[in-house]
C-alpha angles and dihedrals in degrees: 000000000000116000112234112251121239114259114249130210113209115200121188151082116314120210135186112233129198128188123200102197123188146123128286112199103147144024124251114261093229099047138014094257129117120257111227116202139167090043127182121195119220126183126200143160111274139194113007089355090061091048090051093050091049091050090050090051087065088068102257132121109259131193116196117206108193145138117266132163143190094276123115094249091057089050093054091049092051089055092050092050096047110116093008103076140000108257125217113179136207118194119271126214110213130355123326112257117254125188126203121196123195110209137184103205105315094334117101113222102176142359126208120197125199131178128037100205120156134191110266104196144330119279125218092243092051093051090049092050093052094045092051096044121127090199134002137208115192110202099187116192095171097257101114109260094113090043096057090048097042098116092050091047091052090056092046093052090058093060110021136045109268131187117196120199102194133207128207089234093050135075124270120273115272115258117275101030112157094223137004117199114198121162117243091260093048092047091053093050094042092049087052094222119140117245119243110248108207095157092245134081110270117254124231092268094054093045093052093044092051093045091050092051093047094046093051093047093049094046089055095043094047096038088230122162090227142356122207113195109204114223104188112231090003092065122230139308116223122204119191099149139327101337118050122215122225113215105193123208113254092231142353106265117205114212147069110326095196107133096013090121090055090049090051094048094044093050093047093048093050094049093047088050089055091052103264121153115254094249092052092046092052093047092051091045091055089053091047092051091049092052090046092057092043092052095053104281120229093349089065089069095040126112113228110228117235115262122240104271092206091069123081111260133189117252112273098025092117092048091049091051091051090048091052090051091051092050092047093049094049093043092049089055091053094254132140118257115213124190131187130181147196146111096279089192097161107017109225140168093276091057093047094049091050094048093047091052091047092052091053089058094067148357100279137015123217116189117210110206130194113241120236092263091049092051091049091053092050103037105025138253096306093062146120099045090189120044120241096253091057093044090052092048094051094046092047090055092062112103092222094056119085099179140359125210129186123220126192100201125090091252129027100239095120093050092044089052088058096045098038094196121199089224130031107197124204134169120269090248086082092060094111095043129079105225115230090229094051097092090050094051092047091049091075095038096269125144133226109223123194116208131195114274123207110243120233096027118113139136090234091055093048092049092049093050091047091052092051095046096084091053092052095046097038095238146051121298111257 
């Protein structure tokens, strides 16, 4: 029987984040800047709202106390948070901040910030939520929510576990927090110690020595029980006294690290709320942040915006957008995303058995289907026998299939890179073959899973028997 998880109150400044993701393969002719094309726009909760959603994805009740207003940006964020967390608002002066990143692959090229709204004052509901909290995570983004609730937070820190994720534009943590979680750069600025400029990137020894000094200084200045300085792919350094503890990352995760600090703080806060020791909470939080980056980071919890239907779109773009939404929803809830792929030209018992087994391996199944052009390149001019629209419709009707997405390439690597499934399922007939997409799936910590395949079932065999049927019966097949 699963033990219920302790409810968590997240206090901080919510943002609305957008990502414009595309490819950059050339420079503009009129300026030495990259040209980004093929862009997709994703929207997600940001700041404290992202931290709250990540905490909720661990399976615990979460209340988000944040500043929102009557502006359109606040309205969009309310819609994104509906059903994910309980929302308690304080009034906002100005427009909610939104941030737009332009990325080429996983590499950010530019960020645009709009809105300078700040929390105006505490609300009665917000004060009540903080005072009744069993555990608190403060995700301070320097826009005033923690400031207007500071007295209530001071009282909460004296009786409940509190994690404070600070910001250089915000105030210091209240005395008595169980754990503060600055990044290495934030710790250096908050400790107000100049960085050593040697003209070369610091080695591991210098990074750890600096982090240890900053963590110790901040723990004393803030009167915090512990400070964990996050070090990206190196892990985190925990200071609770004289001797710091290095908690290394379990692996080097390639991907977009945006939001990894929120993932770390949310995981640590939840574990401390459930009674874990600080060392154990920090170790588990490092692992959670590493998985978060490997599985796609903040974009894994984003909601792709609908494309303009008046523009010409390639076949399958709608199905791919729906599949991305399904993967994001399941991942945000802490579930396992399974994907399977193939032509599925004539759906037969072998296909169904494979798909049913794949669905049992996780919490959703997304089927990646070769487009008509892709099937022709692989199988020849006489294929497919069934057009893509019909193949998608038949697959979508199966109870074990949650979403279907078309891809036009010979192999589904591009689509898999967007979905980032935890499991890529293939039939056991591939057991002696290394799949071309296997290194990609493993790059974000995913797993290729081979499933039993029913012998004697194939589209080619069905088509051959159907072609021979008229000769055997002396007439056309009715």
